[in-house]
N, C-alpha and C positions, 0 to 999 in steps of 0.2 A: 916610683919615679923620683929622681933627684935632678934638680936643675941648678947649675952653677950660675950665680948672678953677680958675684964679686969674688975676688981672690980670697977674701977672708970669710965669706959667708956661703952657705948653701941652704936652699929651701927644699923641704920634703913634704909630700902629701901622704899622710898615714891613715890607713883604713881600720886600724885596730890600736887603741890606746895602749894595749898591753905591750906593743913594740917599743914604747917609750919608757925608760926607767922611771919608776915612781919617784925616786928621790930627786931626779932632775925636774920632772914636771911639778912636783910639790914645792920645790925651791921657788918657783914662780907663783904658784897658786896659794900657798899657805898664808902669805902676808895679806891677802885680800880679805875683805869683810865677809864676802859670801862663802859658804861652804860648798856650793854646788859646782864649782869649777875645780875642785880637788880631784886628784887622780883616782882615789878610791871610789868616790861617788860615780864618776863617769865610767870607770872600769866596771863597776857593778852593773850599771845600766846596760853596758855592752855584753859583758860575759854572761849575764843572766838571760840573754836573748830578748831583752825588752826593746832595745833600739838596734835595729838591723834593717837591711834592705827590704826584707819581706814585710816589715811593718811600716815601710815608707820613711825610715830614718836611717839612711846609709851613712855611717861615720866617714868623715873625710877631713881629718884634722890637718891644719897648716902648721908647720914647724919651721923655725929658723935656727941654724946651727953655725957656730964658729968652730971650725975643725970638728971635734966630736962633742962639743958642749952645747946643750940646748940653751938658747938665750931668748927665745920668744915662741909663743904658740897661740893658736886660736882654735878652740873646739868648734868644728863645723860639721854640718850634715847636709847631704843632698836629699831633698824632700820631693816626694812624688804626690803630695797632697798638702793640705793646710791643717790637718787635725792634730790635736795635742799641743797646739801652740798658744791658744787663748788670745792671740791677736788675729782678728777675723778679717782676713784679706780676700775673702771669697768674692767680694764685689770687684776687686781688681782682676781676679782670675776670670770673672764673667765678662768684664770689659775687654780683656785681652782676647777672649774667645770670639767676641763679636767683631773685633778688629782683625781676626784671622791670625792672631799672634799666639804662639804656644807658651803658656804660662809655666807649666811644669815640664821638667824638674826645675827647682830653684835651689839656691844655696842659702843655708840658714845658720846663723850663729845664735845659739842659746843652749841651755841645759835642757835635754828632752823632757817634756811633760812638766816643766817646772816654771810656772809664771811668777818668778821672783826676781826682783831687780838685782843687777850686779854683773851682767855680762860685759866682758871687755877682752881685748887682746892681753895675753899674759907676757909681760916683758921683764927681764931680769933687772934688778936694781943696778943703777950706775950706767946702763946702756942708753944710747941716744934714742929716746922714744919716738921722736918725729921721723928720724931716718928709718927705723925699723917698721913703723906704721906705714910709711910710704912704700917700703919694700913689700910688705904683706898685702897692701891694697893692690899693688901692681901684680903680684902673684895671683891674687883672686881674680882680677880683671882678665889676666891671661888664661887662667883655668876656665872661667865662664865663657870666654870667647871660643876657646878650643872645643869645649864640650857643648856649646849651644845652650848654656844655662841662661834663663830669662833675666835673673836678677839675684842680687845678694842682699840679705836682710839680717840685721842684728836686732834681737828683741830683748826687752827688759834691760836696757843698757845701764851700766854704772853712770850716774850723773856726772862724775868727774871725768869720765872718758868721752862723754857725748860731744863736747866742743872739739876735742881732738879729731874725732872721726868725721865730724861735720866739715872740718877744714879740708878734708880729702874728698869732698864732693858728694857725701851722702846727705839725704834730706830727712828731716825728723818728722815723725808722726806721733802726736800726743794721745795717750790713753790714761786710764786711771786704775789704781788699785785701792784697796781699803787697808790703811795702815794705822796701827795704834802706836802712839809715842808716849813714853814715860815722862810726864810733866813734873818731875821731881817727886813722884809718889813714893812713900815709904811703906804704906799699908794698902790693903784692898779698900778700906774705908776712904783713903785719900782719892783713889780712883772713882769711887762712888760720888765723891764730893763735887765732881765737875758737872754732874747731871742736874737737871731740875728735879724738884721733889717728886713729881709723878714717875719719872723714869727711875729714880733711886728705889722707890717702892716696887716698881715692876721688876727690877733686877733681883732685889731681895726675895720677891715672891717666886721668881723662877728658880732660884737656888733652893728655896724652901720646898718647892714642889718635888725636887729630886730627893731631898732628905725624907719627905713624907712617904716616898716609895720604898724606903728602907735601903737606899743605895749608898755605898761608900765609894768615894772617888779617891784614887791613889795616883800619885805621880811617881814614875819609875825612870831612872837614868842609869847608864853605864852598867856596872856589875849587878845592879838590882834587876836588870832585864834578863829573864830566863829565855832560852831558845824557843820553847813552845809559845811564848807570847808573840814573837815575831811571826811564827807560823799562823797564829790566830789572827794577827793583824792583817795578813794576806786574806784570810777568809772574810774578815769584815770589809776590807777594801773591795774584794771581788763581789761580795753580795751587794754592796752599795753601788758599784758600777753597773751591775746587772739591773738593779732596781731603778736607777736614774740614768739610763743609757744615753740621754741626750747631752750629758756633760762631756762626752767623748768616749773614745775606745778605751778598753781595759788593756793598757800597754804593759804595766809592770807584771812580771811573772812571779810565781811563788818563789823561785830561786833567788830573785832580787831580795826579797824579805829575809830569806834564810841566810844569805850571805852577809847581811848586815850584822849578824851576831858576832862573827869573828873579825869583821873588818871595819865596822863603823858605829859600834854601840856607843862609843864615847861622844857621838854627836846626837844621839836619839833621846827624845823625851816621849814617853808613853803616858797618856792620861787614861786610866782604866777604871771602869765602873763595875763594881761587884755588888751582887745582892746578898741578903742575909742567909739565903739557903745554900749559896755556893760561893765561898770566899776565896776559892782557888782558881776559878775560871771566870774571866770577865764576860759580861754580857754586852758590853759596848767598849769601844776604845777609839781614841784619837792619836795620831802619829805626828810628831813634830821633830824638827831638826834645829839645833842651836849651835851658834859659834860666837864666842865673845859676848857682846851685848846685843846680839840679834837672835830672834826666835822666829821660826817659820812653821806655820801649820800646814800640813801636807794632805793627810787623808783621815777619814773617819768612817766608822761603820757600826751598826748594831743589828741584832737579830730580833729585838722586841722594841716597839715604839714606846718610849716613856716621855711624858710631857716635860719639855724644857731640858732634857738631858743633853741634847746636841749643844745648846747654848752654854751649858756648864762645862762640858768636856772639851769643847772647841774654842771657847772664848774666856769664860770667867776663871776656870782653874788654871789655864795657861797664863793668863794675866797675873793671877795671884802668885803663881810659881815664878813668873818673870820678875815681878817686883822684888820678891825675896832673893833673887839671884842676879840682880843688877842689869836685867834686860832693859834696853832703851827703845828698841824697835821690835814690834811684833807684826809680822805679815801673816795673816791667818789663811791665806790661799785665795783662790778665784771666787768670784761671785760677790754680791754685796747687799742683797735684799735685807738680810738680817743684821749685817755688820754695822751699818752706819748708826743704828739706834743704840749700839753698845759701845760707842766711843771710837769707832774706826773711820775717821774722815776719808773721803775720796782724796787720793793723793796722786799727782801726776807721775806717770812713767813714760818713757819714750822708746820708740823703735826707730831704727835708721835703715834707709833703703837706697839702693841703686839699681836702676833698670837699664838693660843693655839695648833694648829696642828703642830707637830714637823717638818714634811716635808715641809709644806708651809712656816713656819718660817725660816727654813734653806735656802730655795731658795731665799726668798725676802731679807734676810739679806746679802746674798752673792753678790747681784748686786745693793743694794741701794746706795752705795758709788759712783758707776759709774753713776747712774741716777742723783744723786745730783750734780755731777761734770758737767754733760750736762746742768742741769738747771742753774748752775752758769754761764756757758758760754753763755746761752741764755740771762740771765739778763744783762750781760755786753754788748752783741751785741745790745740789745734793747736800752740801755742807751747811747751807742755811737752814736745812730741815732737821739737823741733828739736835736732839733734846738736851743740849748743854744748858747749864744755868746762865752762862753768858758766852759770847763768842770768844773762842780761844785766841789769844794774841798771836801765837806762832802761826796758827792757821791763817789768820788775817794777813800776816806778813807775807806768807808764801804766795797767796793769791795776788797781792799787790805788786810783788816783785817780778812776776812773770810777764 
């Protein structure tokens, strides 16, 4: 469907990102800090069968064209449930049900299964961002009205984009992730130096425990990654999802990991653990993506439980690698029970929402400020419990400025 909205512009809703030339999409996405809005990552998720209507993630991307040139885009999905988002709006769905309002389907803006900050509309440099944003919001409103979509939700938004979209009538819901920041560290010992003496000893003990098991940890990137390793990463991922099924459904297919070899190896960091008896096949592995000075932990798995190996493969070795390679921000993924004690403070992120049922919208807007205030109190309480040797100045500043 193509809708003419101005003599110079046209809006198209695209159900398959493969219909959009990669070069044109990436001209908008490559300048961004996040790697998860790039054409290759999104295309792999779709072409591998990971995100599709049958899994409740129907691609429905909004694009804006001037003649035949792509000048703006928004990766969007029609959702039939709330799984795989890591923003838990089930209480909203329950409220809607009790009010007799149909909550699903909903329109969602995020990279599927990827709770990492950075979502935004992709707009070509030099274009009028406010004009195009208004145009895209109008198109979203019209689409949701025509198809009886309950609401539009943008998750893990780019902090610089948030005030722009808030000006267009979306309200903000505060959440938190656990994010490591490089405070000028040059070595792993510099990182250890921010903790109190007890936690420094604990981290050293945990890494020593892995060494005592006779394990060797290797970091592999780019051409160092052989194709069988990505197949094995799927096996680890699959096993881990089956073992801890409450974290969500196993969305990524084996084909997704296989396709990374030819299309996205330059963004992949594997942290692989080998034992002395088999130095060719890892017995555990973590999977990270990096771009510029950002590192993102995504998946982990092992077939044999080894004390403290998870901490080393998912936190300590990626931090050590990151320090050596100029990483400034490391997002290790969802969850936080173990992360805060290892120097990952609770860090706010925001989702933005618009509901089209007047009654539901009025109720949610009336209490969202109270919900956000409670979240800020939780963030501060978590961070007061981190075993730093002293309160980090940057962390204190962030809490005071909000």
